[in-house]
TIPAVO-917043 format. One line per field, with one value per residue (C-alpha): x, y, z; residue in three letters; residue number from 0. Coordinates in steps of 0.05 Angstrom, whole numbers. Example, Ala and Ser with C-alpha at 12.3 -4.5 7.8 and 13.67 -1.06 7.14 Angstrom:
! TIPAVO-917043
xx	c(246_273);
yy	c(-90_-21);
zz	c(156_143);
rest	c(ALA_SER);
nr	c(0_1);
! end
This chain:
! TIPAVO-917043
xx	c(0_30_31_43_-26_-17_53_25_-28_24_69_10_-8_64_70_5_32_99_85_56_117_165_133_136_210_225_191_224_293_291_256_316_353_299_324_300_241_242_195_150_103_82_116_70_102_85_60_91_117_103_152_111_151_109_143_124_173_231_263_334_330_277_319_376_327_290_355_380_314_315_386_375_389_335_277_244_184_171_184_159_179_118_129_69_84_37_17_86_107_175_205_194_153_204_263_228_209_280_308_264_204_130_97_28_13_-36_-62_-110_-89_-148_-122_-48_-2_31_-30_-72_-16_-9_-83_-87_-31_-57_-127_-99_-48_-95_-130_-65_-29_12_10_52_73_134_135_201_209_238_302_321_382_369_414_425_384_323_276_300_289_220_197_223_184_119_128_140_71_82_21_60_134_177_250_303_299_361_396_440_477_487_555_530_526_522_446_442_486_439_377_410_414_340_326_364_320_254_266_313_313_238_221_274_244_172_192_225_166_119_77_66_127_96_103_154_129_190_210_145_108_38_7_-54_-95_-76_-95_-160_-177_-152_-152_-100_-148_-98_-90_-66_3_28_-8_40_23_-51_-50_-12_-66_-118_-77_-72_-146_-158_-112_-55_17_74_140_209_263_325_373_336_361_334_369_347_378_357_350_414_388_354_291_281_294_244_191_198_198_138_99_116_105_43_12_28_-4_-66_-73_-61_-117_-166_-151_-129_-199_-223_-159_-162_-235_-222_-161_-203_-255_-203_-171_-101_-65_-82_-46_24_2_-37_25_67_17_20_96_112_169_232_245_177_181_248_223_165_210_257_198_175_245_238_172_184_155_200_160_154_229_241_196_232_301_280_248_309_355_312_315_391_393_347_391_455_426_404_473_508_465_462_538_538_572_617_558_543_586_536_485_513_468_405_388_388_351_297_290_282_228_190_195_167_108_59_78_74_4_-16_7_-36_-100_-140_-141_-66_-34_14_83_140_206_257_318_385_447_422_475_482_487_550_537_593_555_494_536_559_488);
yy	c(0_66_127_177_210_220_250_296_321_333_370_411_433_453_491_528_547_572_600_668_679_657_706_761_747_748_816_846_820_846_910_933_946_990_1062_1107_1150_1225_1250_1307_1346_1415_1445_1457_1479_1441_1477_1425_1354_1310_1253_1200_1151_1093_1065_1010_1001_1032_1069_1047_1069_1122_1180_1170_1163_1227_1265_1242_1264_1331_1343_1319_1366_1419_1411_1469_1467_1464_1394_1364_1297_1264_1200_1156_1122_1064_1022_1032_1006_1039_1109_1115_1179_1213_1194_1219_1285_1295_1285_1340_1302_1316_1257_1228_1177_1122_1070_1020_949_920_949_937_942_991_1000_1024_1071_1102_1110_1145_1194_1209_1224_1275_1306_1315_1368_1408_1445_1386_1370_1307_1252_1208_1144_1125_1066_1079_1038_1073_1109_1157_1188_1262_1285_1240_1297_1340_1283_1266_1339_1347_1286_1311_1381_1349_1316_1248_1223_1171_1151_1095_1108_1055_1011_969_931_968_907_857_836_820_745_694_695_771_767_717_755_819_789_772_844_870_828_844_916_943_906_896_968_994_951_972_1045_1036_996_1051_1014_1027_1003_982_1002_970_996_1040_1102_1112_1177_1200_1266_1296_1284_1211_1200_1237_1193_1128_1131_1086_1030_974_938_868_841_864_930_960_908_914_990_989_945_996_1052_1014_999_1074_1090_1118_1101_1097_1124_1098_1145_1103_1158_1170_1114_1088_1032_987_927_856_814_774_719_658_666_738_722_665_706_764_718_679_743_773_710_689_757_754_685_711_769_723_678_735_783_741_723_795_821_767_782_856_844_800_856_902_938_926_965_907_855_868_874_808_772_803_777_708_706_664_683_659_602_571_586_551_492_480_485_433_386_398_380_313_296_248_291_323_387_394_387_437_487_474_484_548_574_558_590_653_656_652_706_750_746_756_819_845_834_865_928_933_928_864_812_797_764_714_658_656_627_559_568_568_493_495_562_534_470_511_552_490_460_524_526_512_576_615_589_607_679_680_679_744_745_730_771_827_811_861_837_830_874_840_883_937_962_1034_1044_1074_1139_1119_1055_1098_1141_1080_1056);
zz	c(0_-21_25_-32_-26_49_40_-15_34_88_39_14_85_100_35_50_119_93_24_46_90_35_-14_38_52_-23_-32_29_12_-60_-39_1_-65_-95_-100_-45_-63_-55_-2_-22_22_42_102_162_227_290_351_396_402_462_475_511_554_582_644_692_751_712_770_750_677_666_694_644_586_604_612_544_512_547_524_452_394_393_345_309_355_431_459_524_554_587_628_642_709_698_758_789_857_858_849_774_779_825_781_718_750_777_707_679_654_665_699_690_745_725_775_744_763_724_658_656_596_549_504_563_586_516_507_574_556_486_511_561_514_456_498_497_440_414_340_343_391_394_436_468_517_586_572_507_480_422_370_382_322_331_350_292_242_269_268_197_175_207_179_111_112_145_184_224_229_255_274_263_325_339_394_443_470_412_440_510_496_440_450_440_378_346_367_343_273_277_300_239_193_228_250_198_131_127_143_95_40_54_53_-15_-41_-21_31_105_143_208_281_328_395_408_368_331_322_306_288_323_260_259_332_323_263_294_371_405_423_416_482_463_483_414_414_363_309_326_320_255_223_247_213_147_148_156_97_138_118_168_140_159_187_176_200_266_312_378_415_472_508_494_557_570_616_588_631_610_537_537_572_523_462_485_497_429_390_428_418_344_337_373_325_266_288_300_244_184_159_159_126_73_57_51_6_-39_-43_-74_-14_-42_12_60_18_45_118_109_83_138_190_158_161_222_268_232_281_267_193_189_231_183_123_153_165_93_68_103_69_11_-45_-98_-105_-29_-20_-76_-41_26_-3_-39_25_69_18_19_95_91_38_79_141_99_66_134_164_105_101_177_185_227_183_243_277_222_253_311_263_283_344_301_306_382_382_335_376_440_408_386_456_486_438_494_531_465_451_522_509_445_485_484_560_569_624_608_637_643_615_671_674_685_688_640_594_573_498_471_433_385_369_351_305_267_250);
rest	c(MET_THR_HIS_GLU_PRO_LEU_TRP_ALA_VAL_VAL_ALA_GLY_VAL_LEU_VAL_ALA_CYS_THR_LEU_PRO_GLY_THR_LEU_GLU_LEU_ALA_ALA_LEU_THR_LEU_GLY_SER_PHE_VAL_PRO_ARG_ARG_ARG_ARG_ARG_GLY_THR_VAL_SER_GLU_LEU_ARG_GLY_LEU_ALA_ILE_VAL_VAL_PRO_ALA_HIS_ASP_GLU_GLU_GLN_LEU_VAL_GLY_ASP_THR_VAL_ARG_ARG_LEU_VAL_GLU_SER_GLU_ALA_ALA_THR_CYS_PRO_VAL_GLN_VAL_VAL_VAL_VAL_ALA_ASP_ASN_CYS_SER_ASP_GLY_THR_ALA_ASP_GLU_ALA_ALA_ALA_ALA_GLY_GLY_ARG_VAL_LEU_VAL_ARG_ASP_ASP_PRO_ALA_ARG_ARG_GLY_LYS_GLY_PHE_ALA_LEU_ASP_HIS_ALA_PHE_ARG_LEU_LEU_LEU_ALA_GLU_PRO_PHE_ASP_ALA_PHE_LEU_VAL_ILE_ASP_ALA_ASP_THR_GLU_VAL_SER_SER_ASP_VAL_LEU_LYS_LYS_VAL_VAL_GLU_ALA_PHE_GLU_GLY_GLY_ALA_ALA_ALA_VAL_GLN_CYS_ARG_TYR_ASP_VAL_ALA_ASN_PRO_GLU_ALA_SER_ALA_ARG_THR_ARG_LEU_ARG_GLY_LEU_ALA_PHE_LEU_ALA_PHE_ASN_PHE_LEU_ARG_LEU_ARG_SER_ARG_GLU_ARG_LEU_GLY_VAL_SER_VAL_GLY_ILE_LEU_GLY_ASN_GLY_PHE_GLY_LEU_THR_ARG_ALA_THR_LEU_GLU_LYS_VAL_PRO_TYR_GLY_ALA_THR_SER_ILE_VAL_GLU_ASP_LEU_GLU_TYR_HIS_LEU_LEU_LEU_VAL_ARG_ALA_GLY_ILE_ARG_VAL_ARG_TYR_LEU_GLU_GLU_ALA_VAL_VAL_LEU_ALA_ASP_LEU_PRO_VAL_GLY_ALA_ALA_GLU_THR_GLN_SER_GLN_SER_SER_ARG_TRP_GLU_GLY_GLY_ARG_PHE_GLY_LEU_MET_ARG_ARG_LEU_THR_PRO_GLY_LEU_ALA_LEU_ASP_ALA_LEU_ARG_GLY_ARG_THR_ARG_LEU_VAL_GLU_PRO_LEU_PHE_GLU_LEU_LEU_LEU_LEU_PRO_LEU_SER_TYR_HIS_VAL_ALA_LEU_LEU_VAL_VAL_LEU_ALA_ALA_VAL_PRO_THR_LEU_TRP_GLY_ARG_ALA_ALA_ALA_VAL_ALA_GLY_LEU_ALA_LEU_VAL_ALA_LEU_HIS_VAL_LEU_VAL_ALA_ALA_THR_LEU_GLY_GLY_ARG_LEU_ARG_ASP_LEU_PRO_TYR_LEU_PHE_LEU_VAL_PRO_GLY_PHE_VAL_LEU_GLY_LYS_VAL_LEU_ARG_LEU_ARG_SER_VAL_LEU_ALA_ALA_SER_ARG_ARG_ASP_ALA_ASP_TRP_VAL_ARG_THR_GLY_ARG_GLU_ASN_PRO_ALA_VAL_ALA_ASN_PRO_GLN_GLU_ILE_ALA_ARG_ARG);
nr	c(0_1_2_3_4_5_6_7_8_9_10_11_12_13_14_15_16_17_18_19_20_21_22_23_24_25_26_27_28_29_30_31_32_33_34_35_36_37_38_39_40_41_42_43_44_45_46_47_48_49_50_51_52_53_54_55_56_57_58_59_60_61_62_63_64_65_66_67_68_69_70_71_72_73_74_75_76_77_78_79_80_81_82_83_84_85_86_87_88_89_90_91_92_93_94_95_96_97_98_99_100_101_102_103_104_105_106_107_108_109_110_111_112_113_114_115_116_117_118_119_120_121_122_123_124_125_126_127_128_129_130_131_132_133_134_135_136_137_138_139_140_141_142_143_144_145_146_147_148_149_150_151_152_153_154_155_156_157_158_159_160_161_162_163_164_165_166_167_168_169_170_171_172_173_174_175_176_177_178_179_180_181_182_183_184_185_186_187_188_189_190_191_192_193_194_195_196_197_198_199_200_201_202_203_204_205_206_207_208_209_210_211_212_213_214_215_216_217_218_219_220_221_222_223_224_225_226_227_228_229_230_231_232_233_234_235_236_237_238_239_240_241_242_243_244_245_246_247_248_249_250_251_252_253_254_255_256_257_258_259_260_261_262_263_264_265_266_267_268_269_270_271_272_273_274_275_276_277_278_279_280_281_282_283_284_285_286_287_288_289_290_291_292_293_294_295_296_297_298_299_300_301_302_303_304_305_306_307_308_309_310_311_312_313_314_315_316_317_318_319_320_321_322_323_324_325_326_327_328_329_330_331_332_333_334_335_336_337_338_339_340_341_342_343_344_345_346_347_348_349_350_351_352_353_354_355_356_357_358_359_360_361_362_363_364_365_366_367_368_369_370_371_372_373_374_375_376_377_378_379_380_381_382_383_384_385_386_387_388_389_390_391_392_393_394_395_396_397_398_399_400);
! end
C-alpha cells in the first residue's frame, strides 16, 4: 500500500503554511535594493511635540532616558517629555520628574499594559497644543538628532513615522548576537524595504510617532500584548501610511538571561499568533474585495516568526515529495539570503558565525510552543520583561548605525 497521497497532503499543508511567508520574505529582501524615493510634502510647522515615555517600575532606567531626551538636539518646535508612570510600585515617577520630565501617574491594576498607558496619555495630551507625539520606551538610547528628524518628517507631511529601532547590546552574549541578527532582519531590513516599495512600514512599539490628525482619526485603542502590530493594522485599514526614518536611531537592550529572553519571546510571538488567528480572515476578505493596501500587511501577518518558519521548512524538506522538498530548499535558501542581506546592510557581518546556534535556538522555540500558545489567548496577562544588568548604549555605536 502506497503512502504517496498521504505525503502529498502533508506537503500541501506545510507549503500552504509557509508559502505566504516565503513570498513576503522574497519581496522584502529584494525591496531593500529598490532606489530610495524622494519625499515630497508641504511644510507645516508644528506647535509642539510630546515625547511619551510609558514606564512600569523603571526606576533604574527612566531617569537617564529622560535626561537624554531633554538634552537631545533641539527641534524646530517646543518639545515636552511626558512620562506615564503606569501602575508603578517603585520610584519611577520621582526619578522621571527629577530628570526634567513631566509625569502622569496612572493607577489602574485591572487594565495593565503599554497599550492602556499610551491611550491614557494620548487622551490627556490631545487636549493640549501638541500637534505630534513620539513614543520612546523607558530603557532607550536615542541618536542626538532623533527629534529633529522626526519633526522634519511631520512638517513634511508624514502622518506617522517609525525610527530605526536596533539593539544596544548585541555583543553581550552569543544569544544577543543571534537575536540581534533577527532584529536586523525584522526591525531594519523589512522596514527599509517597505519604505522603498511605497507601503506602510509598520510600528515597532519603540521610536514611533503619530500626528494629532492621525490619533483623532484612529484613537489608540490597541490593548493586546502586541499592541504595536494591532494598532498598525488599524492605521492601514484607515488608509494611513507609516513612514520609515532610517537615519533616526533608537536603541534598547535585549535581555541577557535565558529566563528573561524566553519570557519576552513567548509574549511577542504568542501575541502575534493571537492576532493572526483573530484578524487574518477579515484582512483576507477585505483584500479580496479590492482593498489592495491590505495585501502586504496580510502577508506580513502570515509570516511566522523565523524560528517557526524555518522549523516548518525543515519538516517539509523531510517529506518524501519532490515538489515539497524543492519548495523547502527554496524557502530555506531565501531565509539565509534575507539574514545575509540584513547583516550586510546593517553592518553586522561579524555576527554571522553565531548562526551555528540556530538549530538549538529553533529547537528551543519549538519546545516552548505551549507557553507561546498560552500567550496567544486574548485574556493573556501582560508581563513586564525582567531587567538584568542593564547596559548603557554607547553613543559611538549609535553614530555607526
